[in-house]
N, C-alpha and C positions, 0 to 999 in steps of 0.2 A: 732151284725148279726143274723142270723136264727141260732139255736141251730141247732148241727149237725145230720141228719137222715141216721140212718144208717152207721154208722161211717165218713160221707162225709162232708168236711170241706170247706167253701169257703175261701180263700186266695185276701186279697186286693194287687195286685203287684204295687201299688205307681204307675200306670206310666199315666201320666196328670193328674189325679185329683181323686179325691177318690170315690170307688165305680165306677170306668170307668173298668177297666181291670183285670179281673180275672183269677185265675189259682183254681183248686183244689185238696184237699189231700183227698183218701179213704182208711183207716183203716181196715183193717180183720184180726184177728187171730194175733195182732202185729205188721200184717206185712204190709209195704205202698204203694200205688202208687199215684203218681203225675201226672193229666192231663194238661198241658200245663205250662208253668213256666216265665211268662215276660221277662224283660229282664236282665242283668246281675246283675242291681242295684234290682233287685226282690229276688236274692239268699237268703239275709237275712232274708227276710219275709218268704222266702220257709222254711229253715232252723229251725225260731221261732214258726213256723206253728206244726214241727214234735216235736219240744219242749211241746207245747201246746199240740199235743195228747199223748203223752207221750210215744213217741216212738224218735230212733237216729237214726243217718245218714244210720247206717248200716243195720238196718230193712226194707230199701224203696229196693223194687222189681224191678220199672217199675214209668220210666217219658214215658207217653203217651201224645205226639204231635197230635192236633188235623189238625196242619195245620203247615208250618213253616215261617210264617210272624212273624214279627222280633218282634213285642207287644208279641205275644205269646209262641214263640220258641228262642227268639235271646238269653238268658240265659242260651241255653241247656247246650252248654259245659259247661261253671263254675262250673250250677250244678250237671251235671254228674262227676265233679271230684271231688265233695264234698261226693258223695254216693256212696262207696266202692263197693257194690253189686249189684247197678242200670244198668238194661239194658234200652235204647232209643228206644221205639215202633213210626215209624213214616208211612206216608203213601210211598209206593215204588218208586211215583217221589219226594219225599222231601228227601231219605234217604241220596243220595249225596254231598247235598247240610247244612248237618249236618257235613258229615265227610270232606267234602272243603266247606267251609264257604265264600270263594275269590269273586264265582258269585254271589249271595245273597249281599254279601257286597257292590261289583261292582255297581249291579245293583240300590241299593237303594240310591248309595254316588252320583251317577251321578244325581239323583233326589232330592236328600238333603243335596248334598254337604260333605265331611269329617268330618269338626269339628261339623256338628250337629250332624252326626253320633255319633261320640264317646262320644257328651254331654248326647245323646236320648238312646242309645243301648250298649254304649261300645263296644269294639273290640270284635269279635264275635271269640269263643276259638274250635278250632275241637272235634268233639267227634272219640273216638276211633272207626273205622271200626268195629271191632271184637263189640263193646259192642251196633252194632246198630241191631234193630229186624224191617225189612220191613213187616207192616202190610197191607199185600193185604185187597180186598171184604172177608168177613166172619171171619179174624183172632182173634184167640180167645187167650188173657191174661188169666193166671189165677194166682188170686191173692190170694194167700193161699185157693185153694176153691172155688172162690168166681169167676163167669164166668163173664170177661168185653169182650163184642164183638165187633170190627171195623168194622165200613161201610164205603164203599166207598161210598162219598157224594160229587159230585162235584158240581158246581154251582158257588160258592163263589170263592174257585180256584179248579184246579184241581190237587194240592195234599193235600185233605181234608179230614177227616176220621172225623164219631163222633160215639162216646161208649155208646154202651149200656149196661146197670147196671142192669142185671134181677133181683139179688137180691132187689134192691130199687125199678126197674121199672123207671128209668129216664135214659135218655139221655144226654150227655156229647156233647153238638153241636157244639164247636169253633162257628164258625162264619154262620153258614148253615144253623141255625134258626133266624136270623135276630139279631138286638142287641137292647136291654130294660135296659134303663138307669130309675133309682129307681127312679130319678128327678121328672119322666113323670107319676109315679104310679099316679092312682085316686080310686073314692072309685069304678069305674070301674075296677079296677084291673092293670093288667102292661100293656103299651103303647111298641109294634114293631114296629120296619121298616128293611126292606132287608138289607144286605151291599153287594156291589157290587164287594170292592175290582177295583183297578186301572186295572190290564190286563188280568184276566181268566174269566171276569164274563159270564154268560149261563146261559140266563133265562129259556129256559127249563127244562136245567139239575139241576136247582137249585129248580123249579118249581117240578119237578120228585124226586130228595131228601127231599123235605118236607116233600113230599104225605110219601115214606118210611119208614119216622120217625113216619110218625102218623098212619101207617099201627100197628105200635106194642102196641099202645093204652098207654104210657107211661103217668105216674102221673105226674113227671112234665121235664119240659127241664132245663138245665144248663147251661149259657150261656156266654161265653166270656166276653160280656158287655150286662148286666153286673148281676150275679146271679142266683137264682134260681125262676122258673118263672112258676104257673099254668096252668090255664084255659087253656091247650094246643091245642084245636081244633079250642078255636076262634082266638086264635095268628095266628095259620095254615093259617084259612082264611083268615087273615086280610094279612099275609104278600103276598099269591096269589095275594089277587084284585091288592097293591103296586107294585108288579114287575110289574104285568099288565098297572097299570098306567104310571109306569117309564119306561116302554119299549114303550110307547104311546108317553108321553111328549120326549121321546128320539127321536123320529123319526119326531114328530111336528118341533124342533128345528135344526132340521138337516140341511136345506139349510142357514140357516142362520149365517153370517160373523163375527156373536156376539155369535155362538152357544154356546160355555162354559157358560157364563155369562147369555145368556135364561135360559140354562137347570139347573144353581143353583139357580134363579128364580121360575122358574116353580116346582122345587123339594123342595125348601121352603115355596112356596105356599101350596101343597101337602099336607106337613109335618103338616106344620101349621092347616090345614083345620083339618085332621084327629085328630091330639090332642085336638084341639078345641071342635071336634065333641063328642070324649073321657071324656072328662072336665075338660080340664088341661086351668084352665085360666089365664095362666102368658104372654101370647103374644108373639108376633114374636120376638122381639130382644132376649125376655130370651130364646127362642127356639134356636136362631142362638147363642148365645153363646154354648149350650149345646151340639148344632149338627152342628156348621159349619164346620168343620174338617170333618164328615162323610159326610154330603151333598157335599161337597168340592170330596172328594172319589167319592161319587156315582155318580155324572155328571163324572168323570172322568170314572169308568168302564163303563159308556153308552156309551160312546165316542168313547171307545177302542173296545166296541160291535159292533157299529155304522161301523165302519173302518173296522171289518171284514166282 
């Protein structure tokens, strides 16, 4: 993996497949902040990252969540239990779900079923309320004198923040700056696509959030899916174009009795054409293997948005 820059370490949480789901550790003057944490099953990897960085669990001051989707926040309760001095920083809309994860669990279980939930995420452990800090827009987290500023960035979810690290001039973007799997890298750099999430996708908010990040002229973005990407302006333009294209495909599929299938097919076509134009030669079947779950979720997100 890329050597740590400015004390930033990329952690593969092990969710789904290698280099799919990232969390991060920032180390400043012997103190640590985690950004996102994966599921319960990622806790050993998070603790191993501390070992690798030469700090102890007691040296971690913060666990900052970009949003409370379970692939990024499911392990928060278990991890916090291992970090005696850490506080959890989360969007005000996400805080109650960390303190009492029952609603989050019930909602996801209704979709996936209890047994899949247990196998995929493990039971969600509550975070004690006194350890939770709500990060409204502009909230500053102080990591040993290093400023980590939280920006309210809706679009993928209403409980989403992006974290600006002024020292490194980078953003930790969660899912608001799309997803870019390293499998799609070519001589033209990283490939990117937006991620809608099934319930709270808002294209106008997503466009605005992307512009807000861009306005600070960051050198790089650290995505939850996956890792550090540069060429920030080009990627932002790619995201804007695709959000508009996805909305157009959703509107076009709207009247169809087979709407979901039509949308999955048209989204697959959109991403396949763009990947090919990007110089990615592996073809549609390989693309389906890598993006199948994301295409399914994007179709659902667009459909929920149409319904609103």
